[in-house]
C-alpha positions in Angstrom: -14.3 -12.9 12.4 -12.1 -11.0 10.0 -9.7 -11.4 7.1 -6.2 -11.9 8.2 -4.6 -10.1 5.2 -6.9 -7.1 5.6 -6.2 -6.8 9.3 -2.5 -7.1 8.7 -2.7 -4.4 6.1 -4.5 -2.1 8.6 -1.7 -2.8 11.2 1.0 -2.0 8.6 2.6 -5.4 8.6 4.6 -6.6 5.5 2.5 -8.8 3.3 3.5 -10.9 0.2 0.0 -11.0 -1.1 -2.3 -7.9 -0.6 -6.0 -8.1 0.4 -8.4 -7.2 -2.3 -11.7 -5.4 -2.4 -13.3 -3.1 -5.0 -15.6 -0.2 -4.5 -19.1 -1.1 -5.9 -18.1 -4.8 -6.0 -21.8 -5.5 -5.2 -23.7 -3.8 -8.0 -25.2 -3.6 -11.4 -22.5 -5.4 -13.3 -23.0 -8.6 -11.3 -25.6 -11.3 -12.3 -26.3 -12.0 -8.6 -27.3 -8.4 -8.1 -29.3 -8.3 -11.3 -31.3 -11.3 -10.2 -32.2 -9.6 -6.9 -32.9 -6.3 -8.6 -35.6 -8.0 -10.8 -37.6 -8.8 -7.7 -36.9 -5.8 -5.5 -36.4 -2.0 -5.8 -33.1 -0.5 -5.1 -34.5 1.0 -1.8 -35.7 -2.4 -0.7 -32.2 -3.9 -1.3 -30.7 -1.2 0.8 -33.2 -1.0 3.6 -34.2 -4.6 4.1 -31.3 -6.1 6.2 -31.7 -9.6 4.8 -31.6 -8.3 1.2 -28.7 -5.9 1.8 -26.7 -8.8 3.3 -27.4 -11.0 0.3 -26.3 -8.3 -2.1 -23.0 -7.9 -0.2 -22.5 -11.6 0.1 -22.9 -12.3 -3.6 -19.5 -11.0 -4.8 -17.7 -12.6 -1.9 -19.0 -16.1 -2.8 -18.6 -15.5 -6.6 -15.2 -13.7 -6.8 -13.6 -14.4 -3.4 -12.8 -10.8 -2.4 -11.1 -10.6 1.0 -13.4 -7.8 2.2 -17.1 -7.1 1.9 -18.4 -3.6 1.9 -21.7 -2.8 3.4 -24.4 -2.4 0.7 -26.2 0.9 1.0 -26.2 4.4 -0.5 -24.4 7.6 0.6 -27.5 9.8 0.3 -29.5 8.2 3.1 -28.3 10.8 5.6 -29.8 13.5 3.4 -33.1 11.6 3.3 -33.0 11.2 7.1 -32.5 15.0 7.5 -35.8 15.5 5.7 -34.7 16.1 2.1 -36.7 13.2 0.7 -35.2 10.6 -1.7 -36.5 8.5 -4.5 -34.7 6.2 -7.0 -35.8 5.3 -10.5 -34.0 3.3 -13.1 -34.2 6.1 -15.6 -33.0 9.0 -13.4 -31.3 7.4 -10.4 -31.5 9.3 -7.1 -33.6 12.4 -6.8 -34.0 14.5 -3.7 -37.3 16.2 -2.8 -35.8 19.7 -2.6 -32.4 21.4 -2.8 -30.4 23.2 -0.2 -30.2 26.9 -0.3 -30.1 29.8 2.2 -33.9 29.7 2.2 -34.2 25.9 2.9 -31.2 25.0 5.1 -33.0 25.4 8.4 -35.5 22.8 7.2 -32.9 20.1 7.8 -33.6 17.9 10.8 -31.1 17.8 13.6 -29.2 14.6 14.4 -31.5 13.6 17.3 -34.5 13.4 14.9 -32.7 12.3 11.8 -30.9 9.3 13.3 -34.1 7.3 13.4 -34.0 7.2 9.6 -30.6 5.5 9.6 -31.0 2.8 12.3 -31.7 0.2 9.6 -28.0 0.3 8.7 -27.0 -1.3 12.0 -29.3 -4.2 11.4 -28.1 -4.5 7.8 -24.5 -4.6 8.8 -25.2 -7.1 11.6 -27.0 -9.4 9.2 -24.2 -9.0 6.7 -21.6 -10.0 9.3 -23.7 -13.0 10.2 -23.9 -14.4 6.7 -20.3 -13.6 5.7 -17.7 -16.3 6.0 -15.6 -15.8 9.2 -12.5 -15.4 7.0 -13.9 -12.2 5.4 -13.7 -8.6 6.7 -16.6 -6.1 6.6 -16.3 -2.4 6.2 -18.9 0.4 6.3 -19.1 3.8 4.5 -20.6 7.2 4.6 -20.5 10.1 2.2 -18.2 13.0 3.1 -19.6 16.3 4.1 -18.5 17.9 0.9 -19.9 15.3 -1.4 -23.2 15.3 0.5 -23.3 19.1 0.3 -22.8 18.8 -3.5 -25.8 16.5 -3.8 -27.9 18.6 -1.4 -27.3 21.8 -3.4 -27.2 20.5 -6.9 -29.1 17.1 -6.7 -26.3 15.3 -8.4 -22.5 15.2 -8.8 -21.8 16.4 -12.3 -20.0 19.1 -14.2 -17.8 21.7 -12.6 -20.1 22.3 -9.6 -20.7 26.0 -10.3 -24.0 26.0 -8.5 -22.4 24.3 -5.5 -19.5 26.7 -5.5 -21.9 29.6 -5.6 -23.2 28.4 -2.2 -19.9 27.9 -0.4 -20.9 30.2 2.4 -23.6 27.6 3.4 -21.1 24.8 3.8 -20.1 25.5 7.4 -23.8 25.7 8.6 -24.6 22.6 6.7 -21.7 20.8 8.5 -22.9 22.0 11.9 -26.1 20.1 11.2 -24.7 17.2 9.3 -21.6 16.2 11.3 -23.4 15.1 14.5 -25.6 12.9 12.3 -22.6 11.4 10.5 -20.9 10.7 13.8 -23.9 8.7 15.0 -24.3 7.1 11.6 -20.7 5.9 11.8 -21.1 4.6 15.3 -24.2 2.7 14.2 -22.1 1.0 11.5 -19.4 0.0 14.1 -22.1 -1.3 16.4 -23.3 -3.5 13.5 -19.9 -5.1 12.9 -17.9 -2.8 10.6 -14.1 -3.1 11.1 -13.4 0.3 9.6 -15.7 2.9 8.0 -14.7 4.6 4.7 -15.6 8.2 4.0 -16.2 8.6 0.3 -15.5 12.0 -1.2 -16.3 11.6 -4.9 -16.7 15.4 -5.5 -13.4 16.4 -3.8 -11.4 16.7 -7.0 -13.8 19.3 -8.5 -12.6 22.0 -6.1 -9.2 23.7 -5.9 -6.6 22.3 -3.4 -6.7 25.5 -1.3 -10.5 25.4 -1.1 -10.3 21.8 -0.1 -7.7 22.5 2.6 -9.6 25.6 3.9 -13.2 24.3 3.9 -13.4 20.6 3.5 -10.4 19.2 5.4 -11.4 20.7 8.8 -14.7 19.0 8.6 -13.5 15.5 7.7 -10.7 15.9 10.3 -13.2 16.7 13.0 -15.1 13.6 12.1 -12.0 11.4 12.0 -10.9 12.6 15.4 -14.1 11.2 16.9 -12.9 7.7 15.7 -9.0 7.9 15.7 -7.5 5.4 13.3 -10.9 3.9 12.4 -12.0 5.9 9.4 -10.5 5.5 5.9 -10.8 8.2 3.3 -11.2 8.1 -0.4 -11.4 11.1 -2.8 -11.8 11.1 -6.5 -9.8 13.3 -8.8 -7.4 14.7 -6.1 -3.6 15.0 -6.2 -0.8 15.2 -3.7 -1.3 18.9 -3.3 -4.6 18.3 -1.5 -2.9 16.2 1.3 -0.1 18.4 2.6 -1.5 18.7 6.1 0.1 16.6 8.9 -3.2 15.1 9.8 -2.7 12.6 6.9 0.5 11.3 8.5 -0.3 11.3 12.3 -2.6 8.3 12.4 -5.9 10.2 12.6 -7.1 8.3 9.6 -6.9 4.6 9.2 -5.7 5.0 5.6 -6.5 6.4 2.2 -8.0 5.2 -1.1 -6.5 6.7 -4.2 -7.8 6.7 -7.8 -6.0 5.8 -11.0 -4.5 9.2 -11.4 -1.8 8.3 -8.8 1.2 6.1 -9.5 0.8 3.3 -6.9 4.4 2.2 -6.8 5.5 5.8 -6.2 3.0 6.3 -3.4 4.0 3.1 -1.7 7.7 3.7 -1.9 7.5 7.4 -0.8 9.4 8.3 2.4 7.3 8.0 5.6 7.7 11.8 6.1 5.7 12.5 2.9 3.4 9.5 2.7 0.0 9.3 4.4 -0.2 6.9 7.4 -2.2 3.7 7.4 -3.4 1.6 4.4 -3.4 2.6 0.7 -6.3 1.2 -1.3 -6.5 1.2 -5.1 -5.9 1.9 -7.8 -6.2 0.0 -11.2 -8.2 2.0 -13.8 -11.7 0.5 -13.6 -12.3 1.3 -17.3 -9.5 -1.1 -18.4 -11.7 -3.9 -17.2 -13.6 -3.4 -20.4 -10.6 -4.5 -22.5 -10.6 -7.8 -24.3 -9.5 -10.5 -22.0 -6.0 -11.0 -23.4 -5.4 -7.2 -23.6 -6.8 -6.8 -20.1 -4.4 -9.3 -18.5 -1.5 -7.7 -20.3 -2.3 -4.3 -19.0 -3.1 -5.5 -15.6 0.3 -7.2 -15.4 1.9 -4.0 -16.7 0.2 -2.1 -13.8 1.3 -4.7 -11.2 5.0 -5.0 -12.4 6.4 -1.9 -10.7 4.5 -2.7 -7.5 5.7 -6.3 -7.6 9.3 -5.2 -7.7 8.9 -3.4 -4.4 9.8 -5.5 -1.3 7.0 -6.3 1.1 8.4 -3.7 3.5 7.8 -1.0 0.9 4.2 -2.3 0.2 3.0 -1.8 3.7 -0.7 -1.3 4.0 -1.5 -1.9 0.3 -5.1 -3.0 -0.3 -5.5 -3.9 -3.9 -8.5 -2.4 -5.7 -9.6 -0.1 -8.5 -9.2 3.6 -8.9 -12.9 4.0 -8.5 -15.9 1.6 -8.4 -16.8 -1.2 -10.7 -18.7 0.2 -13.6 -22.0 -1.1 -14.9 -21.7 -3.8 -17.6 -18.1 -4.6 -16.6 -17.3 -8.1 -17.7 -17.5 -10.4 -14.8 -14.7 -12.6 -16.3 -12.3 -9.7 -16.0 -13.2 -9.0 -12.4 -12.5 -12.7 -11.6 -9.3 -12.6 -13.7 -8.0 -9.6 -11.9 -8.4 -11.2 -8.5 -6.8 -14.4 -9.7 -3.9 -12.6 -11.4 -3.1 -10.4 -8.4 -2.9 -13.5 -6.1 -0.8 -15.3 -8.7 1.7 -12.4 -9.2 2.1 -11.8 -5.4 1.9 -15.4 -4.3 
């Protein structure tokens, strides 16, 4: 029960047509999600396995993505560790308290916290049950750095000066967090995830040397617990962040890149300088707001240099957006993008 194109991309086999999935493909832009949201809170949609599965299924049936991504939220490990978590339409997520030198020892260890994440296994299992057998399913967790950002600051915004002032807390935070993330990821595999993505939306706000010195060892330690099974996506990063050999030795299943990268250049780079595994991305999600005729023209302009590459140069490409689908994105352009990609690469 998996998508043949997606599995071939994971194996690095040449493909004429790439598999397609978008970050946040199940979300606020979609009428299906909006209908469920009128009846249920966001927390209910995440924590009720039947509802979570229905949210994830909606865009598969409507747009025919090749891959479904588990519907949840990356902050649930912080809630499980005792930080509290509420969601409101006006303010979004809010933690009960913030991380500091005075509060860090209040965090629950993995043996206690894991009980707060067991619902994810049932949600993934139910999602796998209702998905068509021809579709793949992936899970996700937040990266240690991005979770640290939220724990300290309560949100990911600005230049993170408050977070950077607490860098000395990051190693201790990871000592507590990583055992929980490891068990969280295993729960998702047990529920039916084929790979698990590690989302690092705050990575681009730190300097490359800080990233390599503090962040990379933590995500590498996590990935080595699941060799070749974790994908990694970071927002706002550049090639200078990824000079370490760990990106080329198969430790990670692959990498998602945002619209700041040139996809054709990434795909055609020599193996010695390119990351191993799949490459997911990276059309600018904001361009989906263009008028339909302009949108198709710009999409085809984006696809042209990729299309000119032979399949052997497009190994592992998983077509998607630079980041997630934005609220109020026109559904017609989501549908048009999927149709156009399959037409161009048929």
